[in-house]
N, C-alpha and C positions, 0 to 999 in steps of 0.2 A: 319433573325438574327437582333436584335437589337446590336446598336453601342456598348452598354455596355457588352453584352455578349461576342463580339469579343476581347473586351480590357480584359476580365479575363481568355481567353485561355492561356496555359502555353506557354512561347515563345522558348522552346527546340525544338517544331516542326515548328515553323514559318519558312520562308525563311528568308535569312541574311537581305534583305533589308527592311524587318520591323521593324527591332530594331536598332536603330543608334549606340548603342553599339556593337552589333553584327556583324553589316556590317562594323564597324571598324575593328575589327579582322579579319574578310572575306576577306576584302581588302587588309590589310597586308601581310596575309598569300596567296593571290591571287597572289600576285608580286612575292613572294619566289617561288612559284610553277613554273609561268610562265618564272622566270629567271634560276631555276635549273633542269627542267624535258625538254626532247625533244622527249619523244617516248608516245604515245598514250596509257594509261593504260588500254584502253577497247581492242583494236584491236592489239596493239603491234608495228605498223607502225610509222615510224618518221613522225614528225609534222613540216611543212614548216610554221616557226612564222611569215615570211613575208605576208602570207595571212591575209586578215583582214575580218571581219565581213561584210556581211553575206554570206560569201564563206563556204560551207558544210565543208571544210578541213581546215578552220581556228582554232587555237588554243581557248580551253575554260576550264574552271577549273570544275571538275566533283566532287561531294561528293561520295566517294565510298557506304557508308552506307547513303540513301537520308535522309535530313533533316525530313521529314513526317515520317521517321520510327526510330528516335531517333539519327541520325546521327550528329556530331558537326562539327564545323568550323575549328578542330585543323589540324596542317599539317600532321598528322597521317591518316587523313580522306578525304584528298582532293588529286587529281591526274590531271594530264593535260591529255585531249582527244581532239580528232578532236569534231568539233560542232556537226556533224551528228551521230557520236558514241554514243555522250553524249545525243543527242535526241533521238536516238534508245532505248539507255538503259533506259532512263526516270527515274522513282522512283522504277525500280526493284533492288532487293538486288544481290551483287555478287554472283554468281553459286559457291555453294562449290563442289569442287572437291571431290568425293566419290572412296576410294580406296577399291578396292575388295582386301582382303586379302584370300589369297587360304591356306586351310589346309589340313592335309594327309588324309582326307576323301574324297577329290578330285582326288587324284593321283588313277591311274588303279590298280586294285588287281593283276594283273598279267601281262606280258611284253612277247610278242613273239620275244624271241632272235634270230630266224632265220631271222627275217627282217633285223637285224644289219648287 
């Protein structure tokens, strides 16, 4: 890929460090996330903020919706996570929980009242 072709790519899907303005926003929001959150948004376990990189349980900031899938650097799209949890999640989308609603068609047609 030529250098010019790379420069013409939209910046919405690039990592924060590739655009100085976006990097500044990410760094600002990263400080807020690290100061205000203490539970991993991926596994739900507490994070020990005294652990430093490269410890697998050290804190890192995760994009809930990954940058390469259109996610932004807004506070609403960032969460604190263990380094290993973030690495395992990689660029996957958060799993949507499916709620199975039962309707009357799934109820038994009759009940054996003798068993009650």
